[in-house]
C-alpha positions in Angstrom: -0.1 0.0 0.0 1.4 3.4 -0.9 1.4 6.1 1.4 -0.7 9.3 1.1 0.8 11.9 -1.2 1.4 15.4 0.0 -1.0 17.8 -1.8 1.6 20.3 -2.0 3.9 18.0 -3.9 1.2 17.1 -6.4 1.4 18.4 -10.1 -1.6 20.7 -11.4 -1.5 19.2 -14.9 -4.9 18.0 -15.9 -5.7 15.0 -18.2 -8.8 14.5 -20.3 -11.0 11.3 -20.3 -8.6 9.5 -22.5 -5.6 9.9 -20.2 -3.9 12.4 -22.4 -2.5 15.5 -21.0 -4.0 18.7 -21.9 -1.4 20.7 -23.7 -3.1 24.1 -22.6 -2.4 23.3 -18.9 0.6 24.2 -17.1 2.3 21.8 -14.9 2.8 22.7 -11.4 3.5 21.2 -8.1 1.0 23.5 -6.3 -2.2 21.7 -5.4 -4.7 24.6 -6.5 -7.7 22.5 -5.4 -6.6 22.4 -1.8 -5.7 26.2 -1.8 -9.0 27.3 -3.3 -11.3 24.8 -1.3 -13.8 26.6 0.9 -12.4 24.8 4.0 -8.8 25.9 3.4 -7.1 27.1 6.8 -4.0 29.1 6.9 -2.7 27.9 10.2 -3.3 24.1 9.1 -1.4 24.8 5.8 1.4 26.3 7.6 1.5 23.6 10.3 1.6 21.1 7.4 4.6 23.0 5.9 6.5 23.1 9.2 5.8 19.3 10.0 7.0 18.4 6.5 10.3 20.0 6.8 10.9 19.2 10.6 10.7 16.2 12.8 9.0 16.2 16.1 12.2 14.8 17.8 14.3 17.6 16.4 15.8 19.8 19.0 14.7 23.6 19.3 14.9 26.0 17.6 12.9 24.9 14.8 14.2 25.4 11.3 11.7 27.8 9.6 13.8 28.8 6.6 12.8 25.9 4.4 8.9 26.5 5.0 9.4 30.2 4.3 11.3 29.4 1.1 8.5 26.9 0.1 6.0 29.6 0.5 8.2 32.1 -1.5 8.4 29.6 -4.2 4.8 28.9 -4.4 4.0 32.6 -4.5 6.4 33.0 -7.5 5.0 29.9 -9.1 1.3 31.4 -8.7 2.5 34.7 -10.2 4.4 32.9 -13.1 1.0 30.8 -13.8 -1.1 34.0 -13.8 1.3 35.6 -16.2 1.1 32.4 -18.4 -2.7 32.2 -18.3 -2.9 35.8 -19.2 -0.5 35.7 -22.1 -2.3 32.6 -23.3 -5.8 33.9 -23.1 -5.1 37.5 -24.2 -6.9 37.0 -27.5 -10.1 35.5 -26.3 -10.2 38.2 -23.3 -9.7 40.9 -25.8 -12.3 39.5 -28.1 -14.7 38.9 -25.2 -14.2 42.6 -24.1 -14.8 44.0 -27.5 -17.9 42.0 -27.8 -19.3 43.3 -24.8 -18.3 46.8 -25.8 -20.2 46.4 -29.0 -23.2 45.0 -27.4 -23.1 47.9 -24.8 -22.6 50.4 -27.6 -25.7 49.2 -29.6 -27.7 49.0 -26.2 -26.8 52.7 -25.5 -27.7 53.8 -28.9 -31.1 52.1 -28.6 -31.8 53.6 -25.1 -30.7 57.1 -26.3 -33.0 56.7 -29.4 -35.9 55.7 -26.8 -35.1 58.7 -24.6 -35.0 61.1 -27.4 -38.5 59.8 -28.6 -39.8 60.1 -24.8 -38.4 63.6 -24.5 -40.0 64.7 -27.8 -43.5 63.0 -26.6 -43.2 64.8 -23.2 -42.5 68.0 -24.8 -45.4 67.7 -27.3 -47.6 66.5 -24.5 -46.5 69.5 -22.3 -47.4 72.0 -24.9 -50.8 70.5 -25.4 -51.5 70.1 -21.7 -50.3 73.6 -20.7 -52.4 75.2 -23.3 -55.4 73.3 -22.1 -54.5 73.8 -18.5 -54.3 77.7 -19.0 -57.8 77.4 -20.6 -59.0 75.3 -17.9 -57.5 77.6 -15.2 -59.2 80.5 -16.7 -62.6 78.6 -16.8 -62.2 77.4 -13.3 -61.5 81.0 -12.0 -64.2 82.4 -13.9 -66.6 79.8 -12.3 -65.3 80.3 -8.7 -66.0 84.1 -9.1 -69.2 83.4 -10.5 -70.3 81.3 -7.7 -69.0 83.7 -5.0 -71.1 86.4 -7.0 -74.1 84.1 -7.0 -73.7 83.2 -3.2 -73.3 87.0 -2.4 -76.4 87.8 -4.4 -78.4 85.2 -2.8 -77.2 86.5 0.7 -78.1 90.2 -0.4 -81.4 89.0 -1.7 -82.2 87.1 1.6 -81.2 90.1 3.6 -83.3 92.6 1.6 -86.1 90.3 2.1 -85.7 89.9 5.6 -85.4 93.7 5.9 -88.6 94.2 4.2 -90.3 91.8 6.3 -88.9 93.3 9.4 -90.0 96.6 8.2 -93.6 95.6 7.3 -94.1 93.7 10.6 -92.8 96.6 12.6 -95.3 98.9 10.8 -98.0 96.5 11.9 -96.7 96.5 15.6 -96.7 100.2 15.6 -100.4 100.4 14.1 -101.7 97.9 16.7 -100.1 99.2 19.8 -100.1 102.9 18.8 -103.4 104.0 20.1 -104.1 101.5 22.8 -103.2 102.2 26.4 -101.6 99.9 28.8 -103.6 98.3 31.5 -102.4 97.6 35.0 -101.2 94.4 36.3 -103.9 91.8 36.5 -105.9 93.5 33.7 -103.7 93.3 30.6 -106.0 94.1 27.4 -106.2 93.3 23.7 -103.3 95.7 23.0 -100.8 93.7 24.8 -101.9 90.4 23.2 -101.7 92.0 19.9 -98.2 93.1 20.4 -97.2 89.7 21.6 -98.5 88.1 18.5 -96.9 90.6 16.1 -93.6 90.6 17.9 -93.0 86.8 17.4 -92.5 87.0 13.6 -90.5 90.2 14.0 -88.0 88.5 16.5 -87.8 85.4 14.1 -86.9 87.8 11.3 -84.4 89.7 13.5 -82.8 86.6 14.5 -82.4 85.5 11.0 -80.9 89.0 10.0 -78.5 88.6 13.0 -77.5 85.0 12.1 -77.0 86.2 8.5 -74.8 89.1 9.4 -72.7 86.7 11.8 -72.1 84.0 9.2 -69.2 85.7 7.6 -66.9 82.6 7.6 -65.2 81.1 4.4 -68.0 79.8 2.1 -70.9 80.7 4.5 -74.0 82.6 3.5 -72.9 85.8 4.9 -69.7 86.2 3.5 -68.8 89.5 2.0 -72.1 91.1 3.0 -70.0 93.7 4.9 -68.8 95.1 1.6 -72.2 95.6 0.1 -73.6 99.2 0.8 -77.2 98.0 0.6 -76.5 95.5 3.5 -74.9 98.1 5.5 -77.6 100.7 5.0 -80.2 98.0 6.0 -78.4 97.1 9.1 -77.9 100.8 10.2 -81.2 102.1 9.1 -83.7 99.4 9.6 -82.3 96.3 11.7 -80.9 98.4 14.4 -83.8 100.6 15.0 -86.1 97.6 14.7 -84.2 95.6 17.3 -84.5 98.5 19.8 -88.1 99.0 19.2 -88.9 95.2 19.5 -86.9 95.2 22.7 -88.8 98.4 24.1 -92.1 97.0 22.8 -91.3 93.4 24.5 -90.4 95.1 27.8 -93.8 97.1 27.8 -95.6 93.9 27.2 -93.7 92.0 29.9 -94.1 94.8 32.2 -98.0 95.0 31.7 -98.6 91.3 31.3 -101.9 89.7 32.3 -101.9 87.7 35.4 -104.7 85.3 34.0 -102.2 83.5 32.0 -102.4 79.8 32.1 -99.0 79.6 33.6 -99.9 81.4 36.7 -99.4 79.1 39.8 -100.9 80.5 43.1 -99.0 77.8 44.8 -95.6 78.8 43.8 -96.5 82.5 44.5 -97.5 81.7 48.2 -94.6 79.4 48.5 -92.1 82.2 47.2 -93.8 84.7 49.7 -93.4 82.3 52.6 -89.8 81.5 51.7 -89.0 85.3 51.9 -90.7 85.8 55.2 -89.1 82.7 56.5 -85.6 84.1 55.5 -86.3 87.4 56.9 -87.5 86.0 60.2 -84.4 83.5 60.6 -81.9 86.1 59.9 -83.6 88.6 62.2 -83.7 85.9 65.1 -80.1 85.0 64.6 -78.9 88.6 64.7 -81.0 89.6 67.5 -79.8 86.7 69.7 -76.0 87.6 69.0 -76.8 91.3 69.6 -78.3 90.4 72.9 -75.2 88.5 73.8 -73.0 91.5 72.9 -75.1 94.4 73.7 -72.9 97.0 71.9 -74.3 95.8 68.6 -77.9 95.9 69.6 -78.8 99.3 68.2 -77.3 98.4 64.7 -79.2 95.1 64.8 -82.4 96.6 65.6 -82.1 99.1 62.8 -81.6 96.2 60.5 -84.7 94.3 61.9 -86.9 97.2 61.5 -85.8 97.7 58.1 -86.8 94.0 57.3 -90.2 94.7 58.8 -90.6 97.8 56.8 -90.0 95.8 53.6 -92.7 93.2 54.8 -95.0 96.1 55.5 -94.4 97.4 52.0 -95.0 94.0 50.7 -98.3 93.5 52.4 -99.4 97.1 51.1 -98.3 96.0 47.5 -100.1 92.7 47.7 -103.3 94.5 49.0 -103.5 96.5 45.9 -103.2 93.5 43.3 -106.5 91.8 42.4 -106.1 88.1 41.9 -106.9 86.5 38.7 -109.5 83.9 38.2 -107.9 80.7 39.4 -109.4 77.7 41.0 -106.7 77.7 43.8 -107.5 81.4 44.6 -111.1 80.8 45.4 -112.2 82.3 48.7 -113.2 80.3 51.6 -116.1 82.3 52.2 -117.4 81.7 48.8 -117.4 78.0 49.4 -119.9 78.5 52.4 -123.4 79.9 51.9 -123.9 83.0 53.7 -126.7 85.6 54.2 -124.6 88.5 55.2 -125.0 91.3 52.6 -121.7 93.1 53.7 -119.7 89.9 53.4 -121.2 89.1 50.0 -120.2 92.7 48.9 -116.9 92.3 50.2 -115.9 89.1 48.4 -115.2 90.8 45.0 -112.7 93.1 46.6 -110.2 90.1 47.6 -106.5 90.7 46.7 -103.6 88.7 46.3 -102.7 89.5 50.2 -105.9 87.3 51.5 -104.6 83.8 50.3 -101.3 84.5 51.9 -102.8 85.5 55.3 -105.1 82.6 55.1 -102.2 80.2 54.5 -100.1 81.8 57.3 -103.2 81.9 59.6 -102.6 85.7 60.5 -104.3 88.9 60.3 -101.3 90.7 58.9 -97.7 90.1 57.7 -96.1 92.3 60.3 -98.0 90.7 63.1 -96.9 87.2 61.9 -93.3 88.6 61.6 -93.1 90.0 65.3 -95.0 87.0 67.0 -93.0 84.6 65.1 -89.9 86.2 66.1 -91.0 86.5 69.7 -91.8 82.8 69.8 -88.3 82.0 68.8 -86.6 84.7 70.9 -87.6 83.5 74.3 -85.7 80.3 74.1 -82.4 82.3 72.7 -82.7 84.5 75.8 -82.9 81.5 78.1 -79.8 80.0 76.4 -77.8 83.1 77.1 -78.9 83.2 80.5 -78.1 79.5 81.1 -74.6 80.0 79.8 -74.1 82.8 82.4 -70.9 84.9 82.3 -70.6 88.4 81.4 -73.2 88.4 78.6 -75.9 87.3 81.0 -75.0 89.8 83.7 -74.8 92.6 81.2 -78.1 91.5 79.8 -79.8 91.6 83.1 -78.3 94.8 84.1 -79.4 96.6 80.8 -83.0 95.0 80.3 -84.6 98.5 80.6 -82.4 99.5 77.5 -83.5 96.4 75.8 -87.1 96.9 76.6 -86.9 100.4 75.2 -84.9 99.2 72.1 -87.4 96.6 71.0 -90.4 98.9 71.5 -88.6 101.6 69.2 -87.6 98.8 66.9 -91.4 97.6 66.6 -92.6 101.1 66.4 -90.1 101.9 63.5 -90.6 98.6 61.8 -94.3 99.1 61.7 -94.2 102.6 59.9 -94.1 102.7 55.9 -90.9 104.7 54.8 -91.7 108.4 53.8 -91.6 109.3 50.1 -93.9 109.1 47.3 -93.9 105.2 47.1 -94.4 105.2 50.8 -97.5 107.5 50.6 -98.9 105.4 47.8 -98.5 102.1 49.9 -99.8 103.8 52.9 -103.2 104.8 51.0 -103.4 101.3 49.8 -102.9 99.9 53.2 -105.3 102.3 54.8 -108.0 101.8 52.2 -107.7 97.9 52.8 -107.6 98.0 56.5 -110.2 100.7 57.1 -107.8 103.0 58.7 -104.8 102.6 60.8 -103.4 104.0 64.1 -101.9 106.9 62.4 -100.5 108.3 59.2 -97.8 106.0 57.8 -98.4 103.3 60.5 -99.7 100.0 60.0 -101.6 97.9 62.5 -101.7 97.9 66.3 -98.0 98.0 67.1 -98.5 98.3 70.9 -99.7 94.7 71.0 -96.5 93.4 68.9 -94.3 95.6 71.1 -95.7 94.1 74.2 -95.2 90.6 72.8 -91.6 91.2 72.0 -90.7 92.9 75.2 -92.2 90.0 77.1 -90.3 87.4 75.2 -86.9 89.1 75.5 -87.3 90.7 79.0 -89.8 88.1 80.6 -86.9 85.6 81.2 -84.7 88.5 82.6 -87.2 89.1 85.4 -86.9 85.7 86.6 -84.4 85.0 89.6 
């Protein structure tokens, strides 16, 4: 058996299938197959060169001159082989390069011809499209301006139509309401109703004009109306005065409305008045209790309480002048019972809005209800102050005469109607309703209310 041959010592000559050597191949001792294999490793190749020239038993140092010479000869051999192959294959390489150059030249000529054709087509298309685009842009601009003109014309037309409508409706409102007087509260007449019916379409038309003038955004209906002189004149000479006139007429109608409307609720009226009285009563009791605990603030507190009572007196006088509308919940209790008293039957038609409130509160007058209710709550507050003791209780006992006089003056001042034209008018209404009071500007018998208040505040102070 023959040993393995060294791949570096083999020849590179190749033979064909018949065993004949190819004359075009160059003989070489280099194994090109081993050097060009994908699994070639330079360290392994160097190791083989070293082992092929040195034995493992040789003493150091190793002789590396032979492997290096071998590598140098291999490099020179490969270089010579490359020169040989280049010289032998120069003509085929030149022919191949010339063939590729000619093919590239023909391809370049074809491409340049196609590019010239595309360039000419693009230029011709650009000329055609540019002219057509110019015409289309002109048409688009004309259509856009015509659309803006049409939109502006429609806006102006609607504005003028609404202006004519407002002008005609305001003429109707003035014609209906010009010669008719306004009736008082509780007795609105046909003029107010006519104004209400005529003001509704006026309000709708004015709202339409206001919305039209406000819609000034891009593409909206009111765009550009500010540049039209007709619209500006309409807005200044018709819309503005019509708005002011409509508002004034609406305020007149609301101020003189008829209380016989279906939306009138006596229960809500009585509840609102009762809440007002309860608020005034609660704040007065709390303020007076604090003032009795700190007597330096008593005078100012009594002035505030008397002012609240004057407001209640004025409210009573005002309610006594208002006739109630026809409503099932405002039916007099006396009308539900048969009576033979002629004077009572004659008094029933003179009932006012004050009577249902007095019946609901079970009192004869609102100031009497105010003072008696406050007296009922004041006694417990005074007892609490005395039960806590201290300086407040001693000061209150010492100044009970001052408290007595202050309460009497407060009740006297609170039951007097404020002076002035309004006070005199309310005093006349109150005196006509009650059949005469204790004096001019004074409502009710205030001595009894003063005695009740003094008893509630000073009574616990007299106890030891």
